[in-house]
N, C-alpha and C positions, 0 to 999 in steps of 0.2 A: 682723242688725246694723243699727243706725240710722246713717245717714250725714248726716242733717240734724237740727238741733235742732227746726225747725218740724214735721217729720214725727213725731218722738218726741212733741212736745207735743200734736199732734192725736190720736195713738194714746193717750197717757196720759190726756187729757181724757175720752175715751170709756170706757177701761177703769177709770179711777178712779171715774167716775160709776156704772159697773156695780157696782164693789166697794162703793161707798157705798150703793147701793140694797139690796144684800145685807145689809150691816152694819146699815142702818136697820131692818131687819125683825127683828133680834135682840131678845130680852127678857132680863131679868136671870135668869129661871128657866132659860132655854135655855143659858146659858153653861157649865153643868156637864155638858151632854150629851157622851157619848163612845161610841165603838164598843165598846171594851173596855180594861180596864187592861192595860198602861201607856200606852195611846195618849193623845194630847193631847185635851183637852176642846175643845168648840166655842169657848169663850172664849179659850183659850190659842192656838188657831190664828188667830183673829181678831186677837188682840194681836200675834202674830208678824207678821202683815201690816203692822201699824202700825210695829213696831220695826225691821223689816228695811229699810224705806226709808232711814232715817238711817244705819243700820249699813252697808249696801252703798254708799251715796253717800259716806260718810266715806272709804271705801277708794279712791274716785276722786279725792279731794281737794276735792269740792264742800263748800262751807261753807253750812250751812242752819240756820235756827232749827228746833229739833225737841226731842223728848223724848230722854232718855238711852236708849240701846239696851238697857240693863239695868233699865229701869224695871219695877217689879213689876206683875203682872197686876191691872188695876182690878177693883173689886167690882161694877161696874154696866156694863150694855150702853151706856148713854149716854156714859160716859167713853171707852170704846173707839171709839164712833161719832164723837165730837167730836175725839178725838186723831187718828183717821185723816184726817178732813176738814182739820185744821190741818197735819198733816205733809205731806199731798198738796199743799196750797196753798204751803207753804214750799218743797217740791221744785220746783214750777213757777217760783216767783219766783227761786229761787237759780240754776236753769239759765238762765233768761232773762237774769239779770244777770251771770253768770260765764262762760258757755260760748258758743262759736260752733261752726260745723260742723267746723272743724279740730280742736277739742277732742275730738270724738268719735273721732278717729283715734289719740289718745294712748293708749299702753299703760300699764296700772297693774297692780300685784300684786293678784290677786283669788283669795283662798283658795289661795295657793301656785302659781297659774298667772298668766301674763301675758295680760290681756284688753284689747282696745281698749275705751274708755269706751262706744262705741256698742254693743258686745257686752254690756257690763254692763247698759245700759239695756234691751236685749232680754230679758236674763235677769230683770230686775226685773219687766217686764210679764208674762213667762211664769210667774214665781213667783206673782204675784197670781192669775192665771187658775187655776193648779194648786190653790192653797189655797182659792179660791172654790168650786171643785168639791167639795172636802172639806167645806167649810162647808155647802153646800146639802144634802148627804146628811145631815149631822147636824141641820140645820134640819128636814128631813122627819121624822127620828126624834124630834125634840123637839115635833112637832106644829105647826110654824110653816108659814105659807104662803111658798113660795119665789117671789120675783119673777122674771119672765121676763127673760132677759138677751139671748141671741142669737136669741130666738124666744119664743113663748108658753110659759109654764109650764102644767102640767096644769090648774090652776084658771082659766087665762085663755082656754081654748078656747071656753067658753060665751059669754064676752064678745064673741068675734068671730063667733059664730053657727056654730061648727063642733064636730064631735065630736073629742075627744082621740084621738091615735093609740092603737091597741090592740096588745097584744103578740102 
């Protein structure tokens, strides 16, 4: 649970940057990659990351400029990429303008439960990390290079003069 707006914004900046790097590597062709029917496609999961931000924040009472949570899945990777960038910027601006540390202690209805806003912010970050992991697996299956996030990706080891870990 976040107890300070500044701490959340520091974490969000890093995690949003990581998510943006992953999304920036997507191609139009990769958006239809899936593990198996009826699972979500890579594009659908990426779009879910975009639309969940305004959907979850609306439940907290945060007013932000954003897309409609029911907006249809875009046809191109660049639309998903650009929408994520804009929604993330809007989130940061809205929080800076509307909330303070005390706001994070307020309880709101979140999917039938009562959560402190600071807990909701933690869930938002965790949600992104969870789906980023799914996206990177689908990216590998689609033949895309996965950017390193918390350390080097397989392809990055050569660039740092080391052998990739072996199984």
